[in-house]
N, C-alpha and C positions, 0 to 999 in steps of 0.2 A: 894487476895478474889474476890467471883464473885462481882461484880455490883447489888445493889439491883434490884431486877425486871430479872437479868439475871440468868442461870441455872448453876450451878456450871461444871466446865470443868475438864478433868484429871490433867490440870498441878495445880488447886486449890486443888485438891485432893493429889497431890505430894506434895505441900506447906505445907499441913495440917500434913501432915505425917510424912516429914522431908526426904520425899525418894525421890530417881529418878524418871522421867517419865518412864523410861522402866520400874522400877520394879513395877509400879502400871498397867500397860500394862501388865504385865506377870500374875499378881494377880486377874484383870478381865477377863481374856483369860484362867485361868486354868491354868496356867505353874507354875511348882512347884518355891518357894521361900524360902529364909528363915524364919523360922516360925515369930520370931518377926518382921521383915518384912512386913511378910501377915497380922499380928494383926495390926500392926499400919496405913496399908493400909487398912484394913476392919473397924476399928474405924473412921477413915477419912470420909469412904464413908459412914457411918450411920452419923454421927455427921453432915455433909454438907450436905445430904441427894441428895446424888448425883445419878444419872441413867441414866444406858446406853444409847446411841441417836442409837439407832436400825438401822435407814434410814441412817447416815454418817457410821456406819461400814458398812453397807451392800454396798454404794455406793464403800468405799475402797475395800472391798474383793470381790464386784463382783456379791454379792448374796443379795437375800432378807431376808433371813433367815423363808422362810416359807414354809410349805410342805404340800401338797392336798391329801385330804385324802376322796378316794370317795366309798360311801357304798349304798348299796340299798335303805334303810331308818331309822329313828331314833325309830320306833315302836316296833321292833324284839329287844329284848332284848338284843341279842347277840352283833346285829351290837352295840349297846349303849356303852355295856361293852369295845368292841373291841376301840372305839371311844377315850374312858375315859381312856385307858391304852397307847395307841398311843399319847393322848395329855400329859400324864404325863411323858409319855416318851422322848417328842420332848422338853417337857419347860425346862427338865434337861439337854438336851446340847444346851439349849438357842434360840431353834426354835418356830415359832408359828403353828398352825394348822389352813389351810384352811379346813373348813367341806362342803361335795359337796353331797347334798341327789338328788339320781336318781329316787327312787320308783320304780324300776325295770325296767326303760323306756330304749331302746336301744340307741334311739336317744341322749336323756339328758345323759347319759352316755358317747358319743362321744362330745357333748356340753361340758360338767364339763372336760374333758379333753383340749380341745381347749382351754375354758376360763384359764384354770390354765396355761396352757402353755405362752398365751397371759400376763397372770399377773407375768410373770418371775418368777414361784416359782422355787426352789432348787431342788425339785423329786415330786413325784406321788405315793400314796399309795393307791390301788384300789380294791374292791371287785364285778366286773362287771360281766353282762351275754352275753354282746353285741358280738356275734363270728367274729364279723368284727372289732372291736375295735380296732384305730390305737393310738399310743403313740411316739411320735418324740423319735427317739434316740437319740438324744441332751439332753434331761430331763431325769434325773435319774427315774429309776422306778421301784415297787415292785407289785405282784400280792398277792391277796389272795384267797386260794381254786383254782386257776384254773392257769394252765399255757398259758402265751400269745406268748409264744417263743421269739426270736431276744435276747435281753439282758435283758430281765425282769426277775428274781427270782421270783418264788413261795412258797410263806410260808404256810402252813398248818397244821392242828394235823395229826397224824397218821392214817387217818380215814381205811384203811385196818386193822390194829392193834384193832382198836376199834371196829370193826364189829366182829371180832373175841372173842373180850374180853367180846362184852355183849352177845355172843353163849355159851361162856364157862360159865359166872355166872348164866344165866338162866337151864343151865343142872349140876349146881355145886347146884343148888338150889331145886334141882327133876324135872322141866321140860323135858319132853320127845317127845314131840311135839310142835315142832315152826312156827312161822308166822313172817316175816318180811314187816313192812308198809312203803313206801315213797313217797310223793308228792312234784315233784320238774320239775327245767327244765330236757329237753331233753339233752342239752349241755353237751359236757364232763368236767367231774371237778372232783378235787380230792373227791369230798364229794360221787360220784358214787362209791368208794371204800369200802364203809359202808358196802352196800350190800354185794359186791363179798368176805370180809372180814367175813360176818355173815354167807355165803353159805358155806364158803371154811371148817369153822371149823364145820359146821353141817355133811359135808361129811365127813371128817376127824373122826368125834365122831360116825358117823354112825346115827345119828339121823335126824328122816323128818323134812322137810321145806317148807313151802309155801311162795312164795311173792308175793305181790300187789304191782305195782308200778301207780301210776296216774302221769299226767304231769299237770303241773301248770295250772291253770286255771279250773279245773276239779272239781265240787263240792265235798266238802269231804264226802259228806252224801253218796256218793260211797263205802266206808269204811265200813260204819255201814250195808250198805246193804250186802258187801264180810263175814262181820263176822255173820252176821243174816243166810246166804246160808251157813255158816258151823257149824251150830246151830241145835242138835236133840234131840230132848227131853229136853230139857232145858240145856245140856251141851255142850261147844263148842268143837269144835274139837282140837282147839290147847290150850295150858296150860302156853305157854310163846310166848311173842310178843317184837320185838325189833321195837321199830320207828326210821325213819331216823332223829330226831327234838325230844327236849324237848318236844315244843311247839303241834305236832304231836301225843306223848304221852300223855298229858294232854289231850287232845281231845278223842285218844281212851279210857282211862279209863271213862271217861263220857259216851262213847258210852256200854262201856261192862256193866255198873251200871246200864243205862235204859232195858239193856237185861237180868238182874236178877244176872249176874257174878258176883262174889266178887273178889276182888282184894285187897290182893295177893292171898287171899286163895286158890279160883280157876285158877285165871287167873295172872301170875305174867308180867309185862310190864316196861321195860328198855328203855330210851329213849336217846336222845344224845343231847351234848351240854354244861352241867352241869351248868344250870339256877338256882338263887335263887331267894325267894319271897325277894323283897327289896333292892336287890341287893347284899345283906351278908347276909341273913338270911335262913331257911330251903330250902332243895333243893326241888323242885316243884315235882319229881318225882326221881326214880332209874334211874341214868346217867351215861354217857361214858362222863366225864367232859374234856373240850378241854382246854388247856394251856393258855387261852387268855393273862396274862398279858406277859407270854415268846413269846407267838407269835405278839403281838404288838412290844414288844422289839426289836426282829428279825427283824420285818419290819422297823424298824426307822434305827440299825445299817447298815442296807443294805444300805437304800435310804439315807444315811449319807455319806454311805464309798468313799473313793475317786477313788476307782479303781476296777474293774471286777473280777480283776486276781483270779484266783481258787473259784471264788463263785458257786457253784452247781445251776443248774437250778430250784430245788426243795429241799425245805427242809421242813422235818417232823420231828413233834415235838410229844413227847409221851405222851398219854392219859392215865388217872386213871379212876377207878371203884370209884361211890360214892353212896352208899344206900338213898334211900330217899321215902321209905314206900309203894312204890309200886313192891316191891319183898319182897320175904322171909325174912327175918334176918340170 
């Protein structure tokens, strides 16, 4: 037994369970053992209130059991959802998350990478915008939505298919004149393919579409001016609009209603992300849903893999459509 005031050790667990030290080690590390042995060890762990010494385990295995997760902010609900699912997946594997918020700052993105490397993290999962971002080849890394090159795989939803799906749903619901609205970085990324898929689908269906693309930092009021410029005798030239994010879709619906347009009776709107009120309530708008949980688990699986053998440079996960009240049912 452990001495009073001292934390119990694996030897104490083995003694309490009446099994070998090797059996205890296997149970703790998830290696299969006989069911009766596993139950004895788990009962002893609970009885003694034994906790794994992560620091000692890390020294032994030359790991910190920490993964740095670099995201633009925690205000955007989608980034918060990704952080939640990534953390949950890491915990299942016995790892901790070091969360870094860059606020879209290029210099801070590089600083966070360097800080993570200096703290000897076992890997980095990053959603960044710095076109010159440098991550050491000695640190396993995974990028979200942007191909960084080198040995860093990129995980994304199938943005091109999402754009096509949005166009198809609007047309299925009776729309015949479509528009695409986007505000974002000029940096090449997978999210740009939302527009490409949407335009390609419109061309294939011979449906006219107009695109309005603004760069980050442009006042969002320019979208409202664009819509007003396409308003004639109280009627908008478009009866279906696809927005690059749910956030923009919600703002667009507000603009349309200020202009006297009924949503979805006069104009139908689809966003992209799959955001819900309170995280798991109703959708904010009709939307193309990103598989956030699957994306997070894929990022974690890749960053924890021991080898890059046969890992593709880009992994696109399938999206789906969800009704959220801004399209006709």
